C-alpha positions as CSV (number, residue, x, y, z in Angstrom):
1,X,8.5,135.8,96.5
2,X,9.6,133.2,99.0
3,X,8.6,133.7,102.6
4,X,10.4,132.4,105.7
5,X,13.8,130.6,105.6
6,X,12.9,128.1,102.8
7,X,14.6,130.0,100.0
8,X,17.9,128.5,99.1
9,X,20.0,131.7,99.6
10,X,18.3,132.5,102.9
11,X,18.8,128.9,104.0
12,X,22.5,129.1,103.2
13,X,22.8,132.2,105.3
14,X,21.0,130.4,108.2
15,X,23.6,127.6,107.9
16,X,26.3,130.1,108.3
17,X,24.7,131.6,111.4
18,X,23.9,128.3,113.1
19,X,27.2,126.5,112.2
20,X,29.7,129.0,113.5
21,X,31.1,129.9,116.9
22,X,30.6,133.2,118.7
23,X,32.4,136.1,117.0
24,X,32.3,139.9,117.0
25,X,32.1,140.0,113.2
26,X,29.1,139.1,111.0
27,X,29.3,135.4,109.9
28,X,29.8,134.6,106.3
29,X,29.0,131.5,104.4
30,X,31.9,129.1,103.7
31,X,31.6,129.6,100.0
32,X,32.0,133.4,100.0
33,X,35.4,134.1,98.6
34,X,37.1,137.4,99.5
35,X,36.3,140.0,97.0
36,X,39.0,140.5,94.3
37,X,40.5,143.9,93.7
38,X,38.7,145.6,90.7
39,X,41.8,145.5,88.6
40,X,42.8,141.9,89.4
41,X,41.1,138.9,87.7
42,X,40.8,135.6,89.6
43,X,43.3,132.9,88.7
44,X,41.7,130.5,86.2
45,X,44.8,128.6,85.1
46,X,44.6,125.3,83.4
47,X,46.1,123.6,86.5
48,X,43.5,125.1,88.8
49,X,40.4,126.2,86.8
50,X,38.0,125.6,89.7
51,X,40.0,126.9,92.8
52,X,38.8,126.6,96.3
53,X,36.9,129.5,97.8
54,X,36.8,128.0,101.3
55,X,37.6,130.1,104.3
56,X,37.0,129.2,107.9
57,X,33.9,130.1,109.8
58,X,34.3,132.6,112.6
59,X,35.9,131.1,115.7
60,X,36.5,131.9,119.3
61,X,39.7,131.0,121.2
62,X,38.9,127.8,123.1
63,X,40.5,125.6,125.7
64,X,39.4,122.0,126.4
65,X,40.8,120.8,129.8
66,X,40.7,117.6,131.9
67,X,40.2,115.5,128.8
68,X,41.8,112.3,127.5
69,X,43.6,113.3,124.3
70,X,44.3,111.0,121.4
71,X,46.6,113.1,119.3
72,X,46.0,111.2,116.1
73,X,49.6,110.1,115.7
74,X,49.6,107.4,118.4
75,X,50.0,109.6,121.4
76,X,47.8,109.9,124.5
77,X,47.5,112.4,127.3
78,X,45.4,111.9,130.4
79,X,43.9,114.9,132.0
80,X,45.0,116.9,128.9
81,X,44.5,120.5,128.0
82,X,44.3,121.6,124.3
83,X,44.1,125.2,123.2
84,X,42.6,126.2,119.9
85,X,43.1,129.7,118.5
86,X,43.2,131.5,115.2
87,X,42.0,128.3,113.4
88,X,45.0,126.3,114.6
89,X,45.9,124.0,117.4
90,X,47.9,126.4,119.6
91,X,49.2,124.2,122.4
92,X,48.7,120.7,123.8
93,X,49.7,119.7,127.3
94,X,48.8,118.3,130.7
95,X,46.6,119.7,133.5
96,X,49.2,122.4,134.3
97,X,49.1,124.0,130.9
98,X,48.2,127.7,131.3
99,X,44.9,128.9,129.8
100,X,44.6,132.6,128.8
101,X,41.8,134.4,130.5
102,X,40.2,135.3,127.2
103,X,39.6,131.7,126.2
104,X,36.3,129.9,126.4
105,X,37.0,126.9,128.7
106,X,35.3,123.6,128.2
107,X,35.5,120.9,131.0
108,X,36.3,117.6,129.3
109,X,36.3,115.5,132.4
110,X,35.4,111.9,131.5
111,X,35.4,112.8,127.8
112,X,37.9,112.3,124.9
113,X,39.3,114.8,122.4
114,X,40.6,113.5,119.1
115,X,41.5,115.0,115.7
116,X,38.5,115.2,113.3
117,X,37.8,112.0,111.6
118,X,39.0,111.8,107.9
119,X,37.3,109.6,105.4
120,X,39.3,108.8,102.3
121,X,36.5,107.1,100.5
122,X,33.1,108.8,100.3
123,X,30.4,109.3,97.7
124,X,28.5,112.0,99.6
125,X,27.4,114.6,97.0
126,X,27.8,112.4,93.9
127,X,25.5,109.7,95.2
128,X,23.5,111.9,97.7
129,X,20.4,111.3,99.7
130,X,17.7,110.8,98.7
131,X,19.0,107.9,96.6
132,X,17.1,108.3,93.4
133,X,18.1,107.9,89.8
134,X,18.3,111.6,89.3
135,X,21.1,111.7,91.8
136,X,23.3,108.9,90.3
137,X,26.2,111.1,89.3
138,X,29.2,109.0,90.4
139,X,29.9,106.8,87.4
140,X,30.4,108.1,83.9
141,X,29.8,104.5,82.7
142,X,30.2,105.3,79.0
143,X,33.8,104.3,78.6
144,X,36.1,102.2,80.6
145,X,38.6,105.1,81.0
146,X,37.2,108.6,81.8
147,X,40.2,110.4,83.3
148,X,38.7,113.6,81.9
149,X,35.8,113.8,84.3
150,X,36.1,115.6,87.7
151,X,33.9,114.4,90.5
152,X,33.5,118.0,91.9
153,X,31.3,118.7,88.9
154,X,28.8,116.2,90.3
155,X,29.0,117.0,94.0
156,X,25.7,118.5,95.4
157,X,26.7,120.5,98.5
158,X,23.2,120.3,99.9
159,X,23.4,116.5,100.4
160,X,22.0,115.9,103.9
161,X,24.7,113.3,104.3
162,X,27.4,115.9,105.0
163,X,25.8,117.3,108.1
164,X,24.9,113.9,109.3
165,X,28.5,112.8,108.9
166,X,29.6,115.9,110.9
167,X,27.1,115.4,113.7
168,X,27.0,111.7,114.1
169,X,30.5,110.7,113.0
170,X,32.8,113.7,113.7
171,X,33.8,113.8,110.1
172,X,35.8,117.0,109.4
173,X,37.5,116.1,106.1
174,X,36.5,113.7,103.4
175,X,37.6,112.7,99.9
176,X,34.8,112.4,97.3
177,X,35.5,109.8,94.6
178,X,33.9,108.8,91.3
179,X,32.4,105.3,91.4
180,X,34.2,102.1,90.3
181,X,32.4,101.2,87.1
182,X,35.5,102.3,85.1
183,X,39.1,101.3,85.1
184,X,40.0,105.0,85.3
185,X,37.0,106.9,86.8
186,X,38.2,110.4,87.0
187,X,39.5,113.0,89.5
188,X,38.5,113.0,93.1
189,X,38.2,116.1,95.4
190,X,39.0,116.6,99.0
191,X,36.4,118.6,101.0
192,X,36.2,120.3,104.4
193,X,32.9,119.2,105.9
194,X,31.3,122.6,106.2
195,X,28.0,123.9,104.9
196,X,28.5,125.9,101.7
197,X,26.5,127.0,98.7
198,X,29.1,125.7,96.2
199,X,31.5,122.8,96.1
200,X,34.3,125.3,95.7
201,X,33.3,126.6,99.1
202,X,34.0,123.2,100.6
203,X,37.2,122.4,98.8
204,X,40.2,121.8,101.0
205,X,42.6,124.6,100.0
206,X,45.7,123.2,98.4
207,X,44.8,119.5,98.7
208,X,46.1,117.4,95.8
209,X,43.6,115.9,93.4
210,X,43.3,112.2,93.4
211,X,42.7,109.8,90.5
212,X,40.1,107.0,91.0
213,X,41.1,103.7,89.4
214,X,39.4,100.3,89.7
215,X,40.4,96.8,89.0
216,X,38.7,93.4,89.2
217,X,35.0,92.6,88.8
218,X,33.3,95.9,88.3
219,X,34.8,97.2,85.1
220,X,34.7,93.8,83.4
221,X,31.1,93.3,84.5
222,X,29.9,96.7,83.3
223,X,31.6,96.6,79.9
224,X,31.6,92.9,79.2
225,X,27.8,93.0,79.6
226,X,27.7,95.5,76.8
227,X,29.9,93.3,74.6
228,X,32.8,95.7,74.9
229,X,36.3,95.4,76.2
230,X,37.2,94.8,78.9
231,X,35.3,91.6,79.7
232,X,38.1,89.8,81.6
233,X,40.8,90.7,84.1
234,X,43.4,90.5,81.3
235,X,41.3,92.9,79.3
236,X,41.3,95.3,82.3
237,X,45.1,95.4,82.3
238,X,45.3,95.7,78.6
239,X,43.1,98.8,78.5
240,X,44.9,100.3,81.5
241,X,48.3,99.7,79.9
242,X,47.3,101.1,76.5
243,X,46.0,104.2,78.3
244,X,49.1,104.7,80.4
245,X,51.3,104.3,77.3
246,X,49.4,107.1,75.6
247,X,49.7,109.2,78.7
248,X,53.5,108.7,78.8
249,X,53.8,109.8,75.2
250,X,51.6,112.8,75.9
251,X,53.7,113.9,78.9
252,X,56.9,113.4,76.9
253,X,55.6,115.9,74.4
254,X,54.6,118.4,77.1
255,X,58.0,118.1,78.8
256,X,59.8,118.7,75.4
257,X,57.9,122.0,75.0
258,X,56.2,120.9,71.8
259,X,52.7,122.3,71.1
260,X,50.0,119.7,71.8
261,X,46.3,119.8,71.5
262,X,44.7,120.0,74.9
263,X,43.4,116.6,76.0
264,X,41.6,116.7,79.4
265,X,42.1,113.0,80.0
266,X,45.8,113.1,79.2
267,X,46.2,116.2,81.4
268,X,45.0,114.3,84.4
269,X,47.2,111.3,83.7
270,X,50.2,113.5,83.0
271,X,49.5,115.0,86.5
272,X,49.7,111.5,88.0
273,X,53.0,110.8,86.2
274,X,54.4,114.1,87.5
275,X,53.4,113.1,91.0
276,X,50.9,115.9,91.4
277,X,47.8,113.8,91.4
278,X,47.5,110.8,93.8
279,X,46.2,107.4,92.7
280,X,43.4,105.8,94.8
281,X,42.8,102.3,93.4
282,X,39.7,100.3,94.2
283,X,41.1,96.7,94.5
284,X,40.1,93.7,96.5
285,X,42.4,90.7,95.7
286,X,46.0,90.6,96.8
287,X,47.2,89.2,93.5
288,X,45.6,92.1,91.6
289,X,47.1,94.6,94.0
290,X,50.5,93.1,93.2
291,X,49.9,93.3,89.5
292,X,48.8,97.0,89.8
293,X,52.0,97.7,91.6
294,X,54.0,96.1,88.8
295,X,52.0,98.2,86.3
296,X,52.8,101.4,88.2
297,X,56.5,100.5,88.0
298,X,56.2,99.9,84.3
299,X,54.7,103.3,83.5
300,X,56.3,105.4,86.3
301,X,53.5,106.3,88.6
302,X,52.8,105.6,92.3
303,X,49.7,104.1,93.9
304,X,48.9,106.1,97.0
305,X,46.2,103.8,98.4
306,X,44.3,100.6,97.7
307,X,40.7,101.0,98.7
308,X,38.6,98.2,100.1
309,X,41.7,95.9,100.0
310,X,39.9,92.9,101.5
311,X,43.0,90.8,101.0
312,X,45.6,93.3,102.1
313,X,46.4,91.0,105.0
314,X,48.1,88.7,102.5
315,X,50.6,91.3,101.3
316,X,51.2,93.9,104.1
317,X,55.0,93.6,103.7
318,X,54.6,94.6,100.0
319,X,52.4,97.5,100.9
320,X,54.9,98.7,103.5
321,X,57.8,98.4,101.1
322,X,56.0,100.4,98.4
323,X,54.7,103.0,100.9
324,X,51.0,102.3,99.9
325,X,48.1,102.8,102.3
326,X,45.4,100.2,102.6
327,X,41.9,101.7,103.2
328,X,39.6,99.0,104.5
329,X,36.3,98.0,106.0
330,X,36.1,96.3,109.4
331,X,33.8,93.4,108.3
332,X,32.2,93.9,104.9
333,X,32.9,90.8,102.8
334,X,31.3,88.2,100.6
335,X,29.0,90.4,98.6
336,X,30.9,89.3,95.4
337,X,33.5,86.7,94.7
338,X,36.5,89.0,94.9
339,X,35.4,90.1,98.4
340,X,35.0,86.5,99.6
341,X,38.5,85.7,101.1
342,X,38.2,88.1,104.0
343,X,39.2,87.9,107.6
344,X,38.0,90.2,110.4
345,X,41.7,90.8,111.5
346,X,42.6,92.3,108.1
347,X,43.0,95.9,109.4
348,X,44.9,94.8,112.5
349,X,47.2,92.6,110.5
350,X,48.1,95.4,108.1
351,X,48.7,97.7,111.1
352,X,50.9,95.0,112.8
353,X,53.1,94.8,109.8
354,X,53.8,98.5,109.9
355,X,51.9,99.4,106.7
356,X,49.8,102.5,106.5
357,X,46.4,101.5,107.8
358,X,43.1,103.3,107.2
359,X,39.4,102.7,108.0
360,X,37.1,104.0,105.3
361,X,33.3,104.1,104.7
362,X,32.2,104.0,101.0
363,X,28.7,104.4,102.4
364,X,26.5,107.3,103.6
365,X,25.5,105.4,106.7
366,X,28.8,103.9,107.7
367,X,30.5,107.3,107.5
368,X,28.5,108.2,110.5
369,X,30.1,105.6,112.7
370,X,33.7,105.1,111.5
371,X,34.8,105.2,115.1
372,X,32.7,102.0,115.7
373,X,34.1,100.4,112.6
374,X,37.6,101.1,113.9
375,X,36.6,99.6,117.2
376,X,35.4,96.4,115.6
377,X,38.8,96.1,113.8
378,X,40.6,96.8,117.0
379,X,38.7,94.2,118.9
380,X,39.3,91.5,116.2
381,X,43.1,92.2,116.4
382,X,43.1,92.0,120.2
383,X,41.2,88.7,120.1
384,X,44.0,87.4,117.8
385,X,46.6,88.4,120.4
386,X,47.8,91.7,118.9
387,X,48.5,94.4,121.4
388,X,47.2,97.6,119.7
389,X,46.4,100.6,121.9
390,X,43.3,102.7,121.5
391,X,45.5,105.7,120.7
392,X,47.4,103.8,118.0
393,X,44.1,102.6,116.5
394,X,43.0,106.2,116.2
395,X,45.7,106.8,113.6
396,X,43.5,104.7,111.2
397,X,41.0,107.7,111.2
398,X,43.4,110.6,111.5
399,X,47.1,110.9,110.5
400,X,47.0,107.9,108.1
401,X,44.1,109.1,105.9
402,X,45.7,112.6,106.0
403,X,48.9,111.0,104.6
404,X,46.9,109.3,101.9
405,X,45.3,112.6,100.9
406,X,48.6,114.5,100.9
407,X,47.4,116.9,103.7
408,X,49.2,115.4,106.7
409,X,51.3,118.6,107.2
410,X,48.1,120.5,107.8
411,X,45.6,118.2,109.5
412,X,45.2,114.7,110.9
413,X,46.6,115.3,114.4
414,X,46.4,117.6,117.4
415,X,49.8,119.1,116.9
416,X,50.6,122.8,117.4
417,X,50.3,124.7,114.1
418,X,47.9,122.3,112.5
419,X,44.3,123.0,111.6
420,X,42.1,123.0,114.6
421,X,39.9,120.1,113.4
422,X,38.8,118.3,116.5
423,X,36.0,116.3,118.1
424,X,35.0,116.2,121.7
425,X,33.4,112.8,122.4
426,X,31.1,112.3,125.3
427,X,32.9,109.0,126.3
428,X,35.4,106.6,124.9
429,X,35.1,107.0,121.1
430,X,35.5,103.2,120.6
431,X,32.2,102.6,122.5
432,X,29.0,102.1,120.6
433,X,27.3,104.4,123.2
434,X,29.6,107.4,122.5
435,X,28.6,110.3,120.3
436,X,30.3,113.5,119.2
437,X,29.5,116.3,121.7
438,X,31.3,119.1,119.9
439,X,33.1,119.3,116.5
440,X,35.4,122.1,115.5
441,X,36.7,122.7,111.9
442,X,39.5,125.2,111.7
443,X,38.7,126.2,115.3
444,X,35.1,127.1,114.5
445,X,32.5,125.2,116.5
446,X,30.5,123.6,113.7
447,X,28.4,121.2,115.8
448,X,27.3,121.2,119.5
449,X,25.0,118.5,120.7
450,X,24.2,120.7,123.7
451,X,23.2,123.8,121.7
452,X,20.4,123.5,119.1
453,X,21.7,126.7,117.4
454,X,24.9,124.9,116.4
455,X,23.4,121.9,114.7
456,X,23.6,122.7,111.0
457,X,21.1,121.2,108.6
458,X,21.2,120.9,104.8
459,X,19.2,123.5,102.9
460,X,17.4,120.5,101.3
461,X,16.3,119.2,104.7
462,X,14.6,122.5,105.6
463,X,11.6,121.2,103.6
464,X,9.5,122.3,100.6
465,X,7.5,125.5,100.7
466,X,4.0,124.9,102.1
467,X,0.8,126.0,100.6
468,X,0.6,129.8,100.6
469,X,4.3,130.3,101.2
470,X,5.2,131.0,97.5
471,X,3.7,133.9,95.6
């Protein structure tokens, strides 16, 4: 028997209670799916065998007034008023916007309200904290192509990094990716950043899957060291092209209606060729990004985003023409040769060219301060003479990553009808001194710096049973 709140099921219930807003109904955990009718079996189709069971935490109608609003799409409202109700952004306006009497009213004077921060490149859950060998679940480094693996089967929902990203970084949505040891690393998953007992309880409903790909030094280093192909950049492309050729043939058989043996890797690649799965490609050098674009044309798929993209500033016109986002760091460079030719103005230059510009983390610490990373990139651009407004720079953390994840119709900006994913910052969010004060996900108050009862912690962080606690 386990006493206190240290048992995992009891702790999950505690998270549900402390993480949600006031409500007349009993709170539920985010992973509790509505009960199915007795005569109806849950859908377990091949296309969606691990469906999302996410549903929003309880929420109360809320109004934030007197606040500076960055709407996430480049708009700004001074002395703004934003209404959140029924899990959606209800209305956005100025100081004269009427507030219903039943709404909880928050005074945002001197503060800023933004859409929730979206990170398109995270390894929370598949490389969780504590960082020990037993938790290294991001790279299936046994073959250079592993399209058959799905990262959600590695994600540990108790990773303390999730709640730290929520509380310190205002992260409301994030994409978890496999690592970059392989040319084709497997499927990614998009999560809502809520406490849950299962990864299905965090899965963003209806978000497209992604395919993680990688080019450059990592795959050739991993497999070349083992005396296997690829060991060179030309080997990287040869393996990729052979795999895509096989996928094209597999899809042709599927489309013809012929019976085919089920192949999990080819199913994923066929999904990419059909446009249902989005390609997120780890790539640093401009010349390699251009070659990958040519390869995508050869086999008929589209690259959605290049991640890290240290040399994106050399080809922003090409990225814009192809409709490809560049997900970048503010100032990480030089840790390997392909990351050497960096400039601090990279993000600003891509933005200035009109290409889809994103700031991402790839790190359990950096995800807690993506607002500061964007601020560094913004400052570098301004020093170069580029006139980029604060509200425009916020698109790098909001609508642009939402576009790259295929969810921009539902989140990524404070527009009526969209998910009420929002952060109230206690000052200008581009200041190193500013922190999230409140974070809402689907209208539910998931974090409140002023209320200890709304600071969710991971079950893992609650600690181990002390002596005498377990009988």
